[in-house]
C-alpha positions as CSV (number, residue, x, y, z in Angstrom):
1,M,0.7,31.8,38.7
2,S,-1.8,29.9,37.4
3,V,-3.1,26.5,38.7
4,D,-2.1,24.9,35.5
5,D,1.9,26.0,35.6
6,S,2.0,25.0,39.4
7,P,4.5,22.5,40.9
8,V,2.2,21.9,43.8
9,R,-0.4,19.5,43.2
10,L,-2.8,18.5,46.0
11,Q,-5.4,16.4,46.2
12,A,-8.3,16.4,49.4
13,V,-9.2,12.7,50.4
14,A,-11.4,11.3,52.7
15,A,-9.2,9.3,55.3
16,P,-9.1,9.1,59.0
17,D,-8.1,12.5,61.0
18,Q,-8.3,14.2,57.3
19,P,-11.3,17.3,56.7
20,D,-14.3,16.4,54.5
21,V,-14.3,16.9,51.0
22,P,-17.0,19.3,50.3
23,P,-16.5,21.9,47.1
24,D,-14.7,24.5,49.1
25,L,-12.0,22.6,50.3
26,E,-11.7,21.7,46.4
27,R,-11.6,25.3,45.8
28,L,-9.0,25.9,48.9
29,Y,-6.5,23.4,47.4
30,R,-6.7,25.0,44.3
31,G,-5.9,28.5,45.9
32,F,-2.8,26.9,47.4
33,E,-2.0,25.6,44.3
34,E,-2.1,28.9,42.4
35,E,0.0,30.9,45.8
36,L,2.6,27.7,45.4
37,L,1.5,26.7,49.1
38,V,1.4,23.0,50.7
39,P,-0.7,22.5,54.1
40,L,1.2,20.6,56.7
41,W,-2.0,18.1,57.3
42,T,-1.6,16.5,54.2
43,Q,2.5,15.8,54.6
44,I,3.2,15.6,58.4
45,G,3.3,11.6,57.6
46,D,6.5,12.2,55.2
47,L,8.0,15.4,56.4
48,M,7.7,14.5,60.3
49,P,8.0,10.7,60.5
50,A,8.1,8.8,63.5
51,Y,11.7,8.0,62.9
52,P,14.6,8.4,60.0
53,R,13.4,6.8,56.7
54,S,16.4,6.9,54.3
55,Q,16.4,7.8,50.8
56,A,19.6,5.3,50.6
57,V,19.2,1.6,50.9
58,P,21.9,-0.8,52.0
59,H,24.0,-2.2,49.0
60,L,27.0,-4.0,48.6
61,W,30.0,-3.4,45.9
62,K,32.7,-6.2,45.2
63,W,36.2,-5.0,45.3
64,E,37.0,-7.8,42.7
65,A,34.7,-6.3,40.2
66,L,35.7,-2.7,40.7
67,R,38.9,-3.1,40.6
68,K,38.6,-4.9,37.5
69,L,36.2,-2.2,36.1
70,A,38.8,0.4,37.1
71,E,42.0,-1.6,35.3
72,Q,39.8,-1.2,32.3
73,A,39.3,2.8,32.4
74,G,42.6,2.8,32.9
75,D,43.4,1.2,29.3
76,L,40.8,3.8,27.8
77,V,40.2,6.9,30.0
78,P,43.2,9.4,30.1
79,V,43.8,11.5,33.4
80,G,44.1,15.2,33.0
81,R,42.2,18.1,32.4
82,G,38.2,18.4,32.4
83,G,38.4,14.6,33.8
84,E,40.5,15.7,36.2
85,R,40.5,12.2,38.1
86,R,40.0,8.6,37.1
87,A,37.5,8.0,39.8
88,I,34.8,6.1,39.5
89,A,32.1,6.7,42.4
90,L,29.4,4.4,44.2
91,A,25.8,5.1,43.0
92,N,23.2,3.9,45.7
93,P,20.6,2.3,43.5
94,A,18.0,4.4,45.6
95,L,19.3,7.6,44.8
96,G,18.3,8.1,41.3
97,G,21.6,7.0,39.6
98,R,23.4,10.2,41.1
99,P,27.0,9.1,42.0
100,F,26.2,9.0,45.6
101,A,26.5,6.4,48.1
102,T,24.4,8.2,50.5
103,P,22.5,11.3,50.6
104,T,25.8,13.2,52.4
105,L,28.9,10.7,51.3
106,W,30.7,10.0,48.0
107,A,32.9,7.2,47.7
108,A,35.1,5.9,44.9
109,I,37.7,4.0,43.7
110,Q,40.6,6.1,42.0
111,Y,43.2,4.3,39.9
112,L,46.5,5.6,38.6
113,L,48.8,4.1,36.0
114,P,52.6,4.0,36.4
115,G,54.1,7.3,35.9
116,E,51.0,9.2,35.8
117,D,50.2,12.3,37.4
118,A,47.0,13.7,38.4
119,P,46.7,17.6,37.8
120,E,46.4,19.9,40.6
121,H,43.2,21.6,41.7
122,R,40.8,22.4,44.8
123,H,37.5,22.6,45.9
124,T,35.6,23.4,49.0
125,Q,34.7,19.7,49.4
126,H,36.4,17.8,52.2
127,A,38.3,14.2,51.2
128,F,40.2,12.0,52.1
129,R,42.0,8.7,50.2
130,F,42.0,5.5,52.0
131,V,44.5,2.7,50.8
132,V,43.5,-0.9,50.9
133,E,46.3,-2.4,48.5
134,G,49.4,-1.3,47.0
135,S,51.7,1.6,47.2
136,G,54.0,4.1,45.2
137,V,51.7,6.9,44.8
138,W,52.5,10.3,46.3
139,T,49.1,12.7,47.0
140,V,51.3,16.2,46.7
141,V,49.2,18.8,48.9
142,G,49.9,22.2,49.6
143,G,53.0,21.5,47.8
144,D,53.8,18.4,50.4
145,P,54.3,14.8,48.5
146,V,52.4,12.7,50.9
147,P,53.3,9.1,50.3
148,M,50.7,6.3,50.5
149,N,50.9,2.8,51.4
150,R,48.3,0.1,52.5
151,G,46.2,0.9,55.2
152,D,47.3,4.7,55.5
153,F,44.3,7.1,56.1
154,L,45.1,10.5,54.3
155,P,42.8,13.5,55.0
156,Q,42.4,16.3,53.2
157,A,40.5,19.8,54.6
158,G,38.4,21.5,51.7
159,W,40.2,24.2,49.9
160,N,43.6,22.9,49.9
161,W,45.4,22.7,46.6
162,H,46.5,18.8,45.6
163,A,47.8,16.2,42.9
164,H,48.5,13.2,42.9
165,H,51.8,11.1,41.2
166,N,52.2,7.6,40.3
167,A,56.3,7.5,40.9
168,T,56.4,3.2,40.5
169,A,56.1,1.2,37.4
170,E,53.0,-0.6,39.1
171,P,49.2,1.2,38.8
172,M,47.6,1.8,41.9
173,A,43.6,1.9,43.1
174,W,42.5,3.3,46.8
175,I,39.2,4.9,48.0
176,D,38.4,8.7,47.9
177,G,35.6,10.0,50.4
178,L,34.1,13.5,50.2
179,D,31.0,15.3,51.4
180,I,30.6,16.0,47.8
181,P,26.4,15.2,48.3
182,F,26.3,17.2,51.5
183,Q,28.2,20.2,49.4
184,Y,25.7,20.0,46.5
185,L,22.7,19.5,48.9
186,T,23.4,22.8,50.9
187,E,24.9,23.9,47.5
188,T,28.0,25.7,49.1
189,Q,30.5,24.1,46.7
190,F,33.6,25.9,45.0
191,F,36.4,24.5,42.6
192,E,39.3,25.9,40.9
193,F,41.7,24.5,38.9
194,G,45.5,24.2,39.5
195,R,49.0,24.2,38.1
196,D,49.0,21.4,35.1
197,Q,52.2,20.2,36.1
198,I,53.8,19.8,39.4
199,S,57.7,20.8,40.3
200,A,60.5,18.6,40.4
201,E,60.9,19.1,44.2
202,E,57.0,18.4,44.3
203,R,58.1,15.0,42.5
204,D,60.3,14.0,45.6
205,T,59.5,10.6,46.7
206,P,60.2,10.8,50.6
207,R,59.2,8.1,53.4
208,R,57.4,10.7,55.3
209,S,56.2,14.1,54.9
210,R,56.9,17.4,55.9
211,S,53.3,17.2,57.9
212,E,54.0,14.0,59.4
213,R,57.4,15.0,60.5
214,L,55.9,18.1,62.3
215,W,52.5,16.5,63.8
216,G,53.1,12.8,63.6
217,H,54.1,12.2,67.3
218,P,51.8,10.8,69.5
219,G,50.9,13.4,72.4
220,L,53.2,15.9,71.0
221,R,52.0,19.2,69.5
222,P,55.0,21.2,67.8
223,V,54.5,24.8,69.9
224,A,55.9,27.1,67.3
225,A,53.4,25.6,64.7
226,Q,49.8,27.4,64.0
227,H,47.2,25.3,62.5
228,L,44.5,27.8,60.9
229,T,42.8,25.4,58.7
230,A,39.6,23.4,59.3
231,G,40.6,19.8,59.2
232,S,43.8,18.0,60.7
233,P,47.5,19.3,59.7
234,L,48.7,15.6,59.7
235,L,48.4,14.4,56.0
236,A,48.8,10.5,56.5
237,Y,48.1,8.3,59.5
238,K,50.3,5.2,59.4
239,W,48.7,1.7,59.3
240,E,51.5,0.9,62.0
241,F,50.1,3.1,64.5
242,T,47.0,2.0,63.8
243,D,47.2,-1.8,63.8
244,R,49.8,-1.2,66.9
245,A,46.3,0.7,68.6
246,L,43.9,-2.2,67.7
247,A,46.5,-4.8,68.9
248,D,46.7,-3.4,72.2
249,Q,43.3,-2.3,72.9
250,L,43.2,-6.4,72.5
251,A,45.3,-7.2,74.5
252,L,44.6,-5.1,77.3
253,E,41.3,-6.9,76.9
254,R,42.3,-10.3,77.0
255,E,44.5,-9.1,80.4
256,G,41.1,-8.1,82.1
257,H,41.9,-3.9,81.6
258,G,38.9,-3.7,79.2
259,G,39.5,-1.0,76.2
260,T,37.7,-2.5,73.8
261,V,34.2,-1.4,72.4
262,E,32.7,-4.6,73.4
263,P,34.3,-7.8,74.1
264,G,36.3,-9.0,70.9
265,H,35.6,-5.3,69.1
266,A,38.3,-3.0,69.3
267,A,38.1,0.7,67.6
268,V,39.8,3.9,67.0
269,R,39.2,7.0,65.6
270,Y,41.4,9.0,63.5
271,T,41.4,12.5,64.9
272,N,42.8,16.3,64.7
273,P,46.0,16.2,67.0
274,A,45.9,19.9,66.7
275,D,42.3,19.9,68.9
276,G,41.4,16.2,69.4
277,R,38.2,16.8,66.8
278,D,37.6,14.5,64.1
279,A,40.1,14.6,61.3
280,L,37.7,16.1,59.1
281,P,35.1,18.7,59.7
282,T,32.2,16.8,57.8
283,M,33.4,13.2,58.1
284,R,33.9,10.7,61.1
285,T,36.7,8.0,59.9
286,E,37.3,5.1,62.1
287,F,38.7,1.7,62.4
288,H,37.5,-1.5,63.6
289,R,38.8,-5.1,64.5
290,V,36.4,-7.6,65.2
291,V,38.1,-11.1,66.5
292,R,37.1,-14.3,64.6
293,G,33.5,-15.3,65.9
294,I,32.8,-12.5,67.4
295,D,28.7,-11.0,66.3
296,T,28.8,-7.5,67.0
297,A,25.9,-5.9,69.1
298,P,23.2,-4.7,66.7
299,V,24.1,-0.6,66.5
300,R,21.6,2.1,64.6
301,E,22.4,5.9,64.5
302,T,21.3,8.8,62.6
303,G,23.4,9.9,59.7
304,S,24.7,7.2,56.9
305,S,28.5,5.4,56.8
306,V,30.6,4.0,54.2
307,Y,32.4,0.9,55.0
308,Q,35.1,-0.8,53.4
309,V,37.0,-4.5,54.1
310,F,40.6,-3.9,55.2
311,D,41.3,-7.9,55.6
312,G,39.4,-10.8,56.9
313,A,36.3,-12.5,55.7
314,G,32.8,-12.1,57.7
315,T,28.7,-11.6,57.4
316,V,27.3,-8.1,57.3
317,T,23.5,-7.7,58.2
318,V,22.5,-3.9,57.4
319,G,18.5,-4.1,58.5
320,D,17.4,-7.3,56.7
321,T,20.0,-7.5,54.4
322,T,23.1,-9.6,55.3
323,W,26.1,-10.0,52.7
324,S,29.1,-12.2,53.2
325,V,32.2,-9.9,52.9
326,T,36.0,-10.2,52.0
327,R,39.0,-7.6,51.4
328,G,38.2,-4.6,49.5
329,D,34.3,-5.1,49.5
330,L,32.5,-1.7,50.1
331,F,28.8,-1.3,51.6
332,V,26.5,1.3,52.9
333,V,24.7,1.7,55.9
334,P,22.2,3.9,56.0
335,S,20.6,6.6,58.9
336,W,18.9,4.5,61.7
337,A,19.3,1.3,59.6
338,P,20.4,-1.4,62.3
339,F,24.2,-2.8,61.7
340,S,26.0,-5.7,62.8
341,V,28.8,-7.3,61.8
342,K,30.0,-11.6,62.6
343,S,33.7,-12.0,62.1
344,E,34.9,-15.3,60.3
345,A,38.4,-14.3,59.3
346,S,41.2,-16.2,60.3
347,A,45.1,-16.3,59.5
348,T,44.4,-17.4,55.9
349,D,42.4,-14.2,54.8
350,S,43.8,-11.5,57.4
351,D,47.6,-10.3,58.6
352,S,45.6,-9.8,62.0
353,G,43.8,-12.6,61.6
354,A,40.7,-11.0,62.6
355,L,38.0,-9.1,60.6
356,D,39.2,-5.2,60.1
357,L,36.8,-2.8,58.6
358,F,37.4,1.0,57.9
359,R,34.5,3.1,58.3
360,F,33.6,6.8,57.2
361,S,30.2,8.4,58.2
362,D,28.4,12.1,58.6
363,S,28.5,12.1,62.2
364,P,30.1,15.2,63.0
365,I,27.4,17.4,61.2
366,F,24.5,15.5,63.0
367,E,26.8,16.3,66.4
368,A,27.0,19.9,65.7
369,L,23.0,20.2,64.5
370,Q,22.5,18.1,68.3
371,L,20.4,15.6,65.7
372,D,22.6,12.8,66.4
373,R,21.2,9.6,68.4
374,K,22.4,6.0,68.7
375,E,20.8,2.9,70.1
376,V,22.8,-0.4,70.8
377,T,20.7,-3.5,71.5
378,R,21.4,-7.0,72.3
């Protein structure tokens, strides 16, 4: 390749700890450009920084604005083949307009009108749905109709057939989380269309899915069941159990028995009942409850997170940025950015009287690669 056609551009600059700039060095750099070579001594500050410097930035999306735009999309944009889903993704302002919340995580609000179906398909991207308000949609995964209600977490490992249908007279919105950016970056994604219509049997509206009836009993694994997929076989984690677990942690703390992450801060992780690992291979999902008046300790971790406020109000600080948040709001915590919250929730804006936060992150990827690191400060 000629120097003029090469995408590599090198400039010899006199600087501390850099070589002098005689003509021979300029000729060497032109030779590097021609052969598509880049010397480490010109790049080490960017390639090997002292600490992670995320491409993403902290950002807040207000639920009220998202919901309003989703409703407008419901009036104008059909659901069907081609677009597949009426899903509107969060675009981090520092990621060049890509529909990525962080370099590895995708988050969107999805909206389905009464009587509407989202057609069947499957993809290698691991996914989940989390419901901050409403009910009436059933997601059908592998032929199993799974009800979606406020507070429910619904994981779906990659390469599972799935569709959605709204069986009620009201529209419904929820958030989707996927590892689309990670699979896009690693060039590992596959996608396949399924049936245009689900069967009459799959349009059933059971209170509990077959997966819940088989796997949804705490501490009990069905002996006959062979679990061979990458993610959790339990397709819905009901809000009533999440709520009770958080309330019990805080009650135990008040009784002097501990069990919380820190004083006034309860948290649970959604796990695979077959092996105890994360419910999804590439994403960690958790729920946090922070008692009114509590300031959480600042924490920073490798990898990024997306949070949604499930209930209550409070103040969130990510790096040098601080926001006031209320129910439904979503925000991003980039890699190694210090994060803390102060709960200002009360009985007027929260069923629990606390600030409730749903969180998903890319932690399992970094743990698998032994690149996970966490610091908590006071």
